[in-house]
C-alpha positions, 0 to 999 in steps of 0.5 A, spaced: 098 552 479 104 555 483 109 554 477 104 557 472 104 563 476 111 564 477 112 563 469 107 569 468 110 573 472 117 572 469 114 573 462 111 580 465 118 582 468 121 581 461 116 584 456 115 590 460 122 593 459 122 590 452 115 594 451 118 600 454 124 600 450 121 598 444 116 604 445 122 609 446 125 606 440 118 608 436 117 615 439 124 616 438 125 621 444 133 623 442 130 626 436 128 632 440 135 634 443 135 640 439 128 642 442 131 641 449 137 645 448 133 651 445 128 650 451 133 650 456 136 656 453 130 660 452 129 658 460 136 660 462 138 665 457 144 661 457 147 657 451 145 650 452 149 644 449 145 637 451 147 630 451 143 624 448 136 623 451 132 616 453 126 614 456 127 613 463 124 607 467 119 611 471 111 613 471 109 617 466 113 620 460 120 621 464 126 623 459 133 622 462 138 627 459 145 624 459 150 630 459 148 638 459 152 644 459 150 651 459 154 658 459 153 665 458 155 669 451 162 670 453 163 663 457 165 666 463 160 663 467 158 655 466 154 650 468 155 642 467 151 636 469 152 629 468 144 628 468 138 631 468 131 629 468 125 632 463 118 630 465 114 631 459 106 630 457 105 623 454 100 624 449 104 629 445 110 625 446 106 619 442 105 624 437 112 625 436 111 632 439 115 634 446 111 638 451 116 638 457 113 641 464 119 640 468 126 640 468 130 637 474 138 638 473 142 633 478 148 635 482 151 640 477 157 644 478 156 651 476 162 656 476 160 664 476 165 669 472 164 676 471 162 680 465 164 687 464 165 687 472 158 684 474 157 677 476 155 673 470 148 670 473 143 667 468 138 673 466 132 670 469 128 677 470 128 677 462 126 670 462 120 672 466 118 678 462 118 674 456 114 669 459 109 674 462 109 678 455 107 672 451 113 669 449 115 662 448 117 660 455 113 654 456 117 650 461 113 650 468 119 649 473 126 649 472 129 645 478 136 644 481 138 639 486 144 638 489 151 640 486 155 646 487 156 653 485 162 658 486 163 665 485 169 668 481 176 668 484 177 675 485 184 678 486 186 672 489 180 672 494 177 665 496 171 664 492 164 664 495 161 657 494 155 653 496 154 646 496 147 642 497 143 646 492 136 646 492 133 651 487 126 652 483 125 657 478 118 658 475 119 662 468 112 664 467 112 668 474 119 669 475 118 666 482 124 663 485 126 660 492 132 655 494 137 654 499 144 652 500 150 650 505 156 655 505 162 652 504 166 654 510 160 654 515 153 657 515 147 656 510 143 661 506 136 661 503 132 665 498 125 667 496 122 672 491 122 674 484 127 675 479 127 682 477 123 684 483 124 683 490 128 678 493 129 676 500 136 673 502 137 670 509 144 667 512 146 664 518 153 663 521 156 665 515 164 665 515 166 672 516 172 671 513 169 670 506 165 676 506 171 680 508 176 677 503 171 679 497 173 687 498 179 686 503 176 691 508 178 687 514 184 686 518 188 679 516 186 673 520 179 675 522 174 670 524 167 670 526 160 669 524 155 673 520 148 672 520 142 676 518 137 678 512 138 682 505 133 685 501 134 686 493 130 691 490 127 691 483 132 697 482 138 693 484 139 696 491 141 691 497 139 693 504 142 689 509 141 688 516 147 683 519 150 681 526 157 679 526 159 674 532 164 670 535 169 675 532 176 675 533 183 677 530 188 682 531 188 684 538 184 679 540 176 678 541 172 683 538 165 685 541 159 683 537 158 688 531 151 690 528 150 693 521 145 696 517 147 698 510 144 700 504 148 698 497 146 702 491 146 699 484 153 698 481 156 705 477 162 707 474 166 706 480 162 700 484 156 700 488 155 706 493 153 704 500 151 708 506 149 706 513 151 705 520 155 700 524 155 699 532 161 696 536 159 695 543 158 702 545 161 705 539 156 708 533 159 709 526 156 712 520 158 708 514 159 710 507 163 708 501 163 704 495 164 696 494 168 694 487 174 694 484 177 700 488 173 698 494 173 704 500 169 705 506 169 711 511 167 710 518 165 716 522 164 716 530 162 722 534 163 723 542 165 716 543 168 714 549 175 712 549 175 706 553 171 703 548 173 706 541 181 706 542 181 698 543 177 697 537 182 702 533 188 699 535 186 693 532 185 696 525 191 699 525 198 698 526 199 703 532 201 701 539 195 705 542 192 704 549 187 708 553 187 711 560 179 710 560 177 717 560 175 722 555 171 722 549 173 721 541 171 723 535 174 720 529 174 718 521 177 712 519 178 711 511 179 704 508 181 703 501 183 697 496 189 700 491 190 695 486 197 692 485 201 693 479 203 687 475 203 681 479 203 685 485 197 683 490 192 689 492 194 694 498 189 695 503 190 702 505 187 705 512 187 712 513 184 715 519 184 722 523 182 722 530 181 727 535 181 725 543 182 728 549 189 728 552 187 724 558 184 719 554 189 716 549 196 714 549 201 710 546 203 704 550 207 704 555 203 711 557 204 717 553 198 722 554 197 723 546 192 727 542 192 724 535 190 729 530 192 724 524 195 718 522 195 713 516 196 706 515 199 702 509 199 694 509 200 690 503 194 686 504 192 679 507 199 676 506 201 679 513 207 682 510 210 688 514 206 694 514 207 702 515 204 707 519 204 714 521 201 718 527 201 725 528 198 729 534 199 733 540 203 731 546 204 736 552 203 742 548 208 739 542 208 736 535 209 729 535 210 725 528 211 718 529 213 713 523 212 705 525 213 699 522 211 692 523 208 685 521 201 687 519 196 682 523 200 680 528 198 683 535 203 684 540 209 683 535 215 688 536 214 695 532 219 699 530 218 706 531 222 713 529 220 720 530 220 727 533 217 731 538 218 738 538 216 744 542 213 740 548 213 742 555 217 738 559 214 740 566 207 738 563 210 731 560 213 729 566 207 731 570 203 726 565 208 721 565 209 720 572 205 725 577 209 728 583 216 728 579 215 735 578 211 741 580 210 747 576 216 752 575 221 747 578 223 743 572 220 745 565 222 748 558 221 746 551 223 739 549 225 736 543 226 729 542 228 725 536 229 717 536 228 710 534 226 704 538 222 698 538 215 698 542 212 691 544 204 693 544 201 692 551 207 689 553 209 690 561 216 693 559 214 697 553 220 696 549 227 699 547 230 704 543 235 710 543 232 717 543 236 724 542 233 729 547 234 736 547 231 741 552 232 748 550 230 753 553 231 749 560 228 752 567 230 748 573 232 753 579 234 747 583 239 745 578 244 750 580 251 747 577 256 752 581 252 751 588 255 744 590 262 748 589 260 754 593 257 749 599 263 745 599 268 751 600 264 754 605 264 747 609 271 747 609 272 755 610 268 755 616 266 762 619 273 765 619 273 766 611 267 770 609 267 771 601 262 773 596 257 767 595 257 763 588 254 766 582 248 763 580 249 758 575 242 755 573 241 750 568 239 753 561 240 747 556 240 740 556 242 734 551 242 727 552 242 720 549 237 716 552 237 709 551 230 705 553 232 698 556 227 694 560 223 700 562 229 704 565 232 710 562 240 710 561 242 717 560 248 717 555 252 723 553 249 728 558 250 735 557 247 740 561 249 748 560 249 754 565 252 761 564 259 759 564 258 752 567 258 746 562 256 739 565 258 732 561 257 725 564 252 719 564 247 716 569 240 713 569 233 714 571 228 709 573 221 711 572 218 706 577 222 709 583 222 716 580 230 716 582 235 719 578 243 718 578 248 722 574 255 723 575 258 729 571 264 733 570 264 740 570 267 745 565 267 752 569 269 759 565 268 766 565 265 770 571 264 763 575 271 761 574 274 767 576 269 767 583 272 760 584 279 761 583 278 767 588 275 763 593 280 757 592 286 762 593 282 765 599 282 759 603 288 755 601 292 761 599 295 758 593 292 758 586 287 752 584 291 748 579 289 740 577 283 740 582 277 737 579 271 734 582 265 730 579 258 733 580 253 727 583 246 728 582 241 724 586 234 723 587 228 726 584 229 730 577 224 736 580 228 737 587 235 733 586 240 732 591 247 735 588 254 734 591 261 734 589 264 727 589 269 726 595 272 731 600 276 737 598 283 738 602 284 741 608 286 748 608 293 750 611 294 752 618 293 759 619 300 763 621 301 768 626 301 775 625 307 778 627 305 785 627 299 783 632 304 779 636 309 785 637 303 790 639 300 785 644 307 786 648 307 794 648 304 798 653 297 800 650 297 795 645 302 799 641 309 798 638 315 801 641 
């Protein structure tokens, strides 16, 4: 009995597949390949090419499709899959008619290109309209399970790609929904209707993928983007997003909130407007996304303590903040396409107005910035150039900077000028207490070149050519040390006219900045009839000055000195030179001659005085 059961089961196992394949041969499903291709083209709006059809071992009329290719009219976008499953109605199939209810494409590879500057997506909205209007669309559902879709490779930017796809499209209503895993991190889900409202949720997407699409962020930025986008029937895209875990040039960034409205593409791209929040800084955002993407960010009355660190991360400028003051500013970002094989350039131009106490370039210049520009080659970190203009201590400052883009803390080469600045104001702001009003002031001009390491303790090094003309420095009377030295030699016995005043009226110097100290070379201080030349050093940390100067004396000052010398020494002054030593604070220097003067010759007796002393009544006989 048991043996007969096993024989019957074996016969069934052999006969059922045979009967199935016999039915497949009898039904001739492969004859419907053209109809399947037409149905897929009708449902997706793309050209379709299908492989052989065969009945599958599954309940109902399930047809296996081996090999499928879909592409747009120009071949810019393409789908390829090794297998698809077609679920058809059995009764019509027996009558050699094909009525497919559902197609499921398994693990396709989808590559999206561009058509006329736009992303080459299947025209599902047109399919839905045709079905709603009584068109020939007969398919109930089109499904995609597994596989991968990648966007276009735009200008070298990494294409955005989704894996583990799940997609459902209902042609009769236009409804679609699905999800995918973003390669590089994050997930995305969508639900809506083709050609109408489509809601897209994204979570934990790599911020660099978004930034690379338009090159509107510093190179090397990292972080995550989460939020929600709504695509309306007019093509407008409304985005609410939160950027977290942001890091890049200048270190970690605060969380960024975005609320943007992006209009349909026009001749120049997709216009956008909205707001952005970076910590305590609120920005109004406007611009265009496209081949020549550009953004304008505007802030009003932002605290410099919050705004300047953000600005310093966006541009190649060694900026710091004192923590006070308010800032108004406009930052323009623009992508300029490269010529030939050159990569696009990312140009950042900004104008900022800030209180003088609020913004300073490291290591500590109080600066009111009125405009600047930044120019970098894009995302490759190649040398970038920047220029900043503004007001410093009442003068006009113009700086050009060059350094590696996207390399925070790297040395920056600087060159520029400062014209018509007030010296007393500058010294008071640099080191309070160095000078007082009216003690050490004048009109300053600085021209130089150097290297600055942003946010470094030593600030950097360089060489400056400094001119103060006119110079007002009553404490810097170049002839006073000669007068004091001669008076101390002469004593009360030789009273003469005091030294004529010789206050400094002009100063030039070559200043080398090294390890935070100022090395003074080729110093020339000019007064009326007196010129001092030499070298020295100034230490900003201790506010101490040390100078050694040779004096050249001419005119009325030389005539006074010669008369004074001859009155004391009873001989012409010849070959006597002394170095002028200046020490102490620049505002109240201690000035002296190096070395002591020779002692005057002893006084000779007065013959007339002696004779008159011997005569009666003090008279000569």
